[in-house]
N, C-alpha and C positions, 0 to 999 in steps of 0.2 A: 598417583593421586596427590594433588597439592594439598597443603594444610587448609586452604579455604574450601576446596572441594570436599575434603573430609568433614569439615565443620558443617557444611551445608547438608551433606548426606546424613550425618548422624543427628542433626537437628530435626530433619524430616522424620527420622525413625525414633526420636526420643532419647537417644543415647547422649550422655555428656562426652566431651573429648578432653584429652590432655596432650600437651606437647611431650615428646619423649623425655625431655629433661625434667618436666614437672612430674612425670611418672617414674622418675629415677631409672631411666633407661638411656643408653648411649644412642644418640640419633644416627650416627654413621653406621654402627653395627646393626641397628634395627632396619635401616634402609637396605643394608646388604642382605639381611634375612628376607625382606620383602622381594628384592630383586631375584634372589635365589628361588623363591616360591613362584614368581612369575615365569621363570625359565624352566620350571619343573612340571611340565604338563603330564597328565596321565596318559597311559597307552590304551585306555579303554576306548572302544569304538564310540562315536557320538551317539549312535542308536543303541541304547542298553539292551534291546532285544537281541542284537547280535552277540553282545557279551554274555547275556544270560543263556543263549542257545549254546555257546561254547562251553559254559561251565555247568549248566544244569539241564542240558538238552537230553533227548532220548525219550523213552517210553512215557515219562511223566513230565516232560519239559514244556508242555503247552502253556503259553502266557495267557492268563485269565484275568489280569488286572491292568489298569492303565499304566502306560509308560510315557516317557518324554525324552527328547534329545537333550543331552547335557551340555553345559557351557564350558568355558575355559576355567583354568585354575583361579580360584578366588578365596578370600578368607578375611578374617578379622582377628586382631589382637587386642585384648582388653586387660588393662592393669589398674588396680585400685578402683575398679568399678567404672572405668572410663575407656573409651576407644582411643588407642594410641596409633593404630595403623590398620589399613585395609589394603587389599589388592584385588585386581579384577573387578567384577561386578558383585559386591556382597549383597545386593538386593535381588539377584537372580534366583528365582524359585526353581529348584531342581529336586530330583529324587535323592533320598538319603539312605536307602536300603536298611541295613540293620541298626542304624541310629534309632529306628522305630522301636526296637527292642528295649532300649534304655528308657524311652518315653513310656512304654508299658510298665516299667518298674515304678515310674512316678505315679501312674494311675493306680497301680496296686497299693502304693503307699497311701494314696488318698482314701482307698477303701479301708485299709487298716486303721488309719487315723480317725475315720468316721465310724469305726466299729462294725463295718459291713463284713469284714474278715476278722474274726476274733483271735485266731491262732494260725500263723503261717505254717506251722508244723502239723496242723490237722488236715485230713483229707479234703481236697478241693470241693467235693460234692456236698459236704456238710454246710458250706456257706452259700451254695448256689440256690437261688429260689426255684430254679427249674433247670432241667437238662433235656431240652427237646430232642437233641440228637443222640441221647444216651451215650455220650462220649465218655463219661466216667462211670459207666454201669458195669463193665466187665470186672471179673475178679482182680485182674492186674490193675486196671485203671482206677478202681475204687480205692486203692492204696496211695495213689499219687497225691502229694501235698502241694500247697502253694510254694513252699520252699523248694521242692523238687523242680517245679516248672520255672521258677525264677532263677535257679542255678543251672538249668539245662541238664539235670540229672534224673529226669522223671522216668525215662525208659517207657514212656507212654506208647501204646500200640493202637493205632487208629488210622482211619481215613477221614480227612476233613476237607471239605470243599473240593472233593475229587482227587485229592493228593494224599496218598498213603505215607505214613512216616518213613517207610523204606525209601521213598523218593529222595529223601534228604539225609540218609544215614551216611555220615562221612567215613565211617570205619568199615563200610561194606554192607551191602543190602542183605547178605545172608548171615550176618552176625546174629548169634543167639542172644536175645535180650536177657539182661539180669533183672533182679528185683529193683523197683523204684529206689533211687538214691545210691545205686552202686556203680554207675558209669556216667561219665560226662561226655555229651555229644551235642555239638551245635546243630540244631535241627529246627527249620522254620515251621514244619507241621506242628511240632509240639509248642512252639511259641504262639502259633495261631490258635492252638487249643487254650492257651492262657488268655488270649484276647477274647475268645468266646466265653470263657468262664468269667472273666471280669465284666463282660456285658451282662451276663446273668446276675451278677452281684449288684452292679450299678443300676441296671434296669433302664438305661438310656444310652444313646450312642456314645462310645468312648471319646470321639472327637469333641462332642458337646461338653463332656466332663473336663477334658483337657483344656478346652478353650475357656470355659467359665472359671474353673478353679485355679488355673495356672497362667495360660497365655494372655488372656485379657488383663489379668491382674499385673502382668509384667509389661503391658502395652506392646505386645509382640506383633500387633497388626493382624490383618485378616487375609493376607495373601497365601498363607499356608493351607494345605489340605491333607487329610489322612484318609486313604482309600482302602477298601477291601477288594474283593474280587467280583466278577460278573455274577457269581453264583453263591455269594456269602451272606445273603440276607435271610432273616428269619423273623418270626413273630415274637415280640416281647410285649406282654400285656396288651395284645390286640393291635400293636403297631409294628409295621414292617421296618426293621432296622438292619443296616449293614454291619456285619462283624468285620473289623478292620484286620489288615495284615500286619504282622510283626516284622516284616522284611520285604524284600523286593524280588525274591527268587522267581516268582511267577507274576510280576507286576504288582501294582498297588503300593501301600506303605505311605510314609510321610513325604510330601513335597514341600519344600521350605527354603528360605533364604538364610545366608550365613549370619546376618545380624540377629535374626530370630533364634538361630541355634546358639548364638553367644549368650542369649538370655537364659537358655536352659543351663548352660555351663555356669553362668553367674549365680543362678539359683542354687546349684549344687555347691559352688564355692561358698555361698552364704549358709550352708548347712540347712537349706530349706527355707531361708528367709530372703525376701526381696525388698530392698529399701526399707528395712525395719519391720515389714509385715511378714508374719509367719504363714507360709503356704503349705509347707510339709513339716512334719515333726522332726526334730534333730535325731530322735530315736530311729526313725525310718532311714534318714540319711546315713546314720551309722550302720544300720543293718545292710544297706545296699553295698557298703564298702568292706564287708567281711569276706576275706578270701574263701572260696569254696575248697573244701578239703581235696576233692578230686581234680581241681584245677585252680591253684592259688592265683592265677592271673585273671580270675573271673569272680565277680560278686553276684549281686542280683541284677543280671542283664547289663551291667557296666563292666568294662575291662579295667583291671588293676595292673599296676606296674610293679607288683611284688618282686623283690630282689632285682628290680630293673630288667626283668626278663623280656618284657614286651618292647620297650624303647630304652636302650641303654643310656641315652643322653639325657633322660628325664628322671627326676627323683623318684625313688620307690614309693613315695607318698602320693604321686600323681595318679590320675585315673581318667578314663575316657569313654565316651560314647563313640562307637566305631561302626562304619558301614562301608560296603564295597565302593570302589571308585578310585582311591579311597575318599570317604567323607568322615572326618574325625573332629570331635570336640574334646580338647584336652583341658583338664583342670589341674593346676599346680598350686595347692594351698601354701607350699613353702615360698612361692613367689607372688601370691595374690594375683594370679594370672589365669586367663582363659584364652585359649588359642583354638580358632576354628579354621580348619583347612579343608578345601574341597577340590577334587579332581587334580590332585598332585600325584606324580608318579610314586608308587610305593617305595621304590628304592631310595627316594630322596627325603622321605618323611622324617626319619630320625635325624638326618643332617640338618634339615630345616629347623626342627625343634631345638637342636643344639645351638644354632645361630641365634634364635630368639632368646634363649636363656643366657647366652653369652652377652646379650645386649643389656641384661639386668645389672645395674651397678650398685643397687642398695635394696 
């Protein structure tokens, strides 16, 4: 993409631009990083249904939410709040899979900031106005806190939208569950339980909250969507509302473009502020980035680079929203940098990030 093309694209989306030199980056090295990204296509099938069937097929593998064919590798690099490089089509709207989890953490923060959730360490059921599915009624699930759900340590046992938690137990379906807070496991059913609980707290569609409180205030456009499943609607105050998915294992989730994802990264880089306006409290931003004791590479549904265990070429202070594909939004406070990469081959991600950081000269 030429500099004039970049300027035109970012003007249409409301982003300022900087030449690499103005952003204190080496133009040649930055261009090499972009060329590397363009040559590093994912090995995921174009149709995500095929990939999902390979990874999550079987007894509970039926796709029950919308999916779409994905595009080529694309992305955005933002430094000092301005776009310095793009590749591919950064305006292409695609699935993001577990990036939706990180967005749920922001919606939880809005609830905490508004006083709708008084204590993240209190049982979830105490803050819910209603629990029409009795999801948090069992003796086990009554002990589950917001902190447990946000750190993926809830050990919640339930069937939600036709998918039992055993469908996504990564450590084995026959594993004996421990008490809430004693085991870390990446599990979409439990994240969907968080989305359901947040719906009962906010009392309106979570995409509506996300749009009004965050995306519209960041001028993120209206091309993105956040889907649930064919069977995930329920009555809230007499209104039929869809409970959204926190991932894409069975379809659904957030479909969005790279430039809009960069806004989410920039909001996190600003510790909850956007262009001087406070959208999330700095206290919530700080809480999101506290390493989970059972998995120091994980905070509140955001991935942390603690001890550089996740991406060795990135500082330990960096963190990311990450989804399959891969689709990743990296934030490096040490470099005042946001990097969005989409549909890049997993084995090339760390090498690409290293090339971008190598282009930073000051």
